[in-house]
C-alpha positions as CSV (number, residue, x, y, z in Angstrom):
1,M,87.3,133.8,30.1
2,I,90.8,132.9,31.1
3,E,93.4,131.3,28.9
4,L,97.0,130.3,29.6
5,K,99.2,129.3,26.6
6,G,102.7,127.9,27.1
7,V,103.3,129.7,30.4
8,H,106.7,129.3,31.9
9,K,108.0,130.7,35.2
10,A,111.3,130.1,37.1
11,F,112.6,131.6,40.3
12,G,116.4,131.4,39.9
13,S,117.3,127.9,38.9
14,K,113.9,126.5,40.0
15,E,111.5,126.0,37.2
16,V,108.0,126.2,38.6
17,L,105.8,126.4,35.5
18,R,107.0,124.5,32.4
19,G,104.6,125.3,29.7
20,V,101.1,125.5,31.3
21,D,98.2,125.4,28.9
22,L,94.7,125.9,30.4
23,V,91.3,127.3,29.3
24,I,88.7,128.3,31.8
25,P,85.3,129.0,30.0
26,K,83.1,131.8,31.2
27,G,80.8,130.9,34.0
28,E,82.5,127.6,34.8
29,S,84.2,126.5,38.0
30,M,87.7,125.2,37.4
31,V,89.6,123.5,40.2
32,I,93.4,123.0,39.9
33,I,94.7,120.2,42.0
34,G,98.2,119.0,42.7
35,G,100.6,118.5,45.6
36,S,102.4,121.3,47.5
37,G,105.0,123.1,45.4
38,T,103.7,122.0,42.0
39,G,102.9,125.6,40.8
40,K,99.2,126.1,41.7
41,S,99.7,129.4,43.5
42,V,102.1,130.7,40.9
43,C,99.4,130.0,38.2
44,L,96.9,132.0,40.2
45,K,99.3,134.9,40.8
46,S,100.3,134.9,37.2
47,V,96.7,135.4,36.1
48,L,96.4,138.3,38.5
49,G,99.6,139.9,37.2
50,L,101.3,139.5,40.6
51,V,103.9,137.2,38.9
52,T,105.2,137.9,35.4
53,P,105.7,134.8,33.3
54,D,109.1,134.3,31.7
55,K,107.4,133.0,28.5
56,G,103.9,132.4,27.3
57,E,100.6,134.2,27.1
58,I,97.8,134.8,29.7
59,T,94.6,136.4,28.6
60,V,91.4,137.3,30.4
61,E,88.5,137.7,28.0
62,G,91.1,138.4,25.3
63,Q,93.0,141.0,27.3
64,D,96.7,140.3,27.7
65,V,97.5,140.3,31.4
66,T,101.2,140.8,31.0
67,R,100.8,144.1,29.2
68,L,99.0,145.9,32.0
69,R,101.2,148.4,33.7
70,Q,101.3,148.4,37.5
71,G,99.4,151.3,39.0
72,S,97.6,152.2,35.7
73,R,93.9,152.8,35.4
74,E,93.6,149.8,33.0
75,R,95.2,147.5,35.7
76,D,92.9,148.9,38.4
77,A,89.9,148.2,36.1
78,F,91.2,144.8,35.4
79,L,91.6,143.9,39.1
80,A,88.1,145.2,39.9
81,R,86.8,142.2,38.0
82,F,88.2,139.8,40.5
83,G,87.2,138.6,44.0
84,M,89.5,136.5,46.2
85,L,89.1,134.1,49.1
86,F,92.5,133.8,50.7
87,Q,93.8,130.6,52.2
88,G,94.4,132.0,55.7
89,G,91.4,134.3,55.6
90,A,93.7,137.4,55.5
91,L,91.2,139.5,57.5
92,F,92.5,142.8,59.0
93,D,92.5,142.4,62.8
94,S,92.1,146.1,63.4
95,L,89.0,146.5,61.3
96,H,85.5,145.5,62.2
97,V,84.0,142.6,60.3
98,W,81.8,144.9,58.1
99,E,84.9,147.0,57.2
100,N,86.7,143.9,56.2
101,V,83.8,142.8,53.9
102,A,83.5,146.3,52.5
103,F,87.2,146.9,52.2
104,R,87.2,147.5,48.4
105,L,84.0,149.6,48.7
106,L,85.6,152.1,51.0
107,R,88.5,153.0,48.8
108,G,89.8,153.2,45.2
109,S,87.8,153.0,42.0
110,L,84.9,151.0,43.6
111,K,84.4,153.5,46.5
112,R,80.9,153.9,47.8
113,P,79.5,156.1,50.6
114,K,80.3,154.6,54.0
115,Q,76.6,153.8,54.9
116,E,76.0,152.2,51.6
117,A,79.2,150.1,51.9
118,R,78.1,149.0,55.3
119,E,74.6,148.0,54.1
120,I,76.2,146.0,51.2
121,A,78.5,144.3,53.7
122,I,75.7,143.3,56.0
123,E,73.7,141.9,53.0
124,K,76.8,139.8,52.0
125,L,77.2,138.6,55.5
126,R,73.6,137.4,55.5
127,R,74.3,135.6,52.2
128,V,77.0,133.5,53.8
129,G,74.9,132.8,56.8
130,L,76.0,135.4,59.3
131,T,73.7,137.7,61.3
132,P,74.0,141.5,61.2
133,D,75.3,141.6,64.8
134,V,78.5,140.0,63.6
135,A,79.2,143.2,61.5
136,D,80.5,145.2,64.5
137,Q,82.7,142.5,65.9
138,F,86.4,142.1,65.2
139,P,87.8,139.0,63.4
140,A,89.5,137.7,66.6
141,E,86.1,137.4,68.2
142,L,85.0,134.9,65.6
143,S,85.6,131.1,65.1
144,G,87.7,129.9,62.2
145,G,84.5,128.9,60.3
146,M,83.0,132.3,60.8
147,Q,86.2,134.0,59.7
148,K,86.2,131.9,56.5
149,R,82.6,133.0,55.8
150,V,83.6,136.7,56.3
151,G,86.4,136.1,53.8
152,L,83.8,134.7,51.4
153,A,81.5,137.7,51.9
154,R,84.4,140.0,51.2
155,A,85.2,138.1,48.0
156,I,81.7,138.7,46.6
157,A,81.1,142.2,48.0
158,A,81.9,144.0,44.8
159,E,80.0,141.5,42.6
160,P,83.1,140.2,40.7
161,E,82.9,138.4,37.4
162,I,85.8,136.1,38.4
163,I,86.4,134.6,41.9
164,F,89.6,132.9,43.0
165,F,89.6,130.5,45.9
166,D,92.9,129.6,47.5
167,E,92.6,126.4,49.5
168,P,89.2,127.4,50.8
169,T,88.8,124.7,53.5
170,T,92.3,124.8,55.0
171,G,92.1,124.6,58.8
172,L,88.4,123.7,59.0
173,D,86.8,120.6,60.4
174,P,84.9,118.3,58.0
175,I,81.5,119.7,58.8
176,M,82.5,123.3,58.4
177,S,84.4,122.4,55.2
178,G,81.2,121.0,53.8
179,V,79.3,124.1,54.7
180,I,81.9,126.3,53.0
181,N,82.0,124.1,49.9
182,D,78.2,124.3,49.5
183,L,78.3,128.1,50.0
184,I,81.0,128.5,47.3
185,R,79.1,126.3,44.8
186,E,75.8,128.1,45.5
187,I,77.3,131.6,45.2
188,V,79.3,130.8,42.0
189,V,76.2,129.4,40.3
190,E,73.9,132.2,41.6
191,M,76.3,135.0,40.4
192,G,77.2,133.3,37.1
193,A,80.8,133.9,38.0
194,T,83.9,132.2,36.6
195,A,85.7,130.5,39.4
196,M,89.3,129.3,39.7
197,T,90.1,127.2,42.8
198,I,93.4,125.7,43.9
199,T,93.2,122.9,46.4
200,H,94.4,119.4,47.4
201,D,91.2,118.6,49.2
202,M,89.3,116.1,47.0
203,T,86.1,116.7,48.9
204,S,86.2,120.4,47.8
205,V,87.0,119.3,44.3
206,R,83.9,117.1,44.0
207,A,81.7,119.7,45.6
208,I,82.6,122.9,43.6
209,A,84.2,121.8,40.3
210,D,82.7,121.8,36.9
211,K,86.1,120.9,35.5
212,V,89.4,119.7,37.0
213,A,93.0,120.3,36.0
214,M,95.8,118.2,37.4
215,L,99.1,120.1,37.7
216,H,102.3,118.3,38.4
217,A,105.9,119.4,38.0
218,G,104.8,122.6,36.3
219,K,102.6,121.0,33.6
220,I,98.9,120.3,33.3
221,R,98.8,116.5,33.2
222,W,95.1,116.1,32.7
223,T,92.0,118.3,32.4
224,G,88.4,117.4,32.0
225,P,84.9,117.3,33.6
226,V,84.8,116.4,37.3
227,A,82.5,113.5,36.4
228,E,85.3,111.9,34.4
229,M,88.0,112.3,37.0
230,D,87.7,108.8,38.6
231,T,87.8,107.1,35.2
232,S,90.4,109.2,33.5
233,G,93.1,106.5,33.3
234,D,95.7,109.2,33.8
235,P,98.4,107.8,36.2
236,Y,99.1,111.2,37.8
237,L,95.5,112.0,38.5
238,T,94.7,108.4,39.7
239,Q,97.6,108.4,42.1
240,F,96.6,111.8,43.5
241,I,93.0,110.9,44.0
242,T,93.7,107.6,45.7
243,G,96.7,108.9,47.7
244,S,98.8,105.9,46.7
245,A,102.5,105.9,47.3
246,E,102.9,104.0,44.0
247,G,102.9,105.9,40.8
248,P,104.7,108.6,38.8
249,I,104.4,111.2,41.6
250,E,107.4,110.7,43.9
251,A,106.6,111.1,47.6
252,V,109.0,113.5,49.3
253,R,110.4,111.8,52.4
């Protein structure tokens, strides 16, 4: 579904991606792990076309992402295939919860009648374990865990083929993190969606990944099934999993 070949990206003199090669098969959940500043977010933004690589190729089901012109119908159709759960929730404070969930259904190429959009939003809220009365509240009236569920409901509202999860459990306690991880796994399997997650939370990795890719210093150091992660023998991956100060990854002091 998604393929990156030799992708490079620098910002000024700082090289962030240094030849990333990655394949995400259709219907699988790929989790990209790595420390802060290793290029995980730049990878994600590159696939969406928010960042243009300096070199290399990115395709989504054979379609070259870099050739899609901003504002074109082709790009709008391309973006309609994606759903996104943002790290900080990114809910609109001035909109009711249901309007946040139905945001894409109230405008643009996916526009639906207002009442239909509201019904879909309430259905998706139910899917993530929230009752219909939450629909008319504002995000500020909800707990952090409930806000994260609203973000997840919004990510799946338009029935996307591909869903991106950006640090899905940041800021949540261990119990709520487990709930969100289980929901993500259930929904991805249920929808048959292709998922790409970026995280440094190893509990999330084990809960939602089919395959794992270890990104360090702008390169994929290891990729394989999550079941083989602990026995990979790769020094970068082993150090990251164990949290050891000893190894090829230098701790920033």
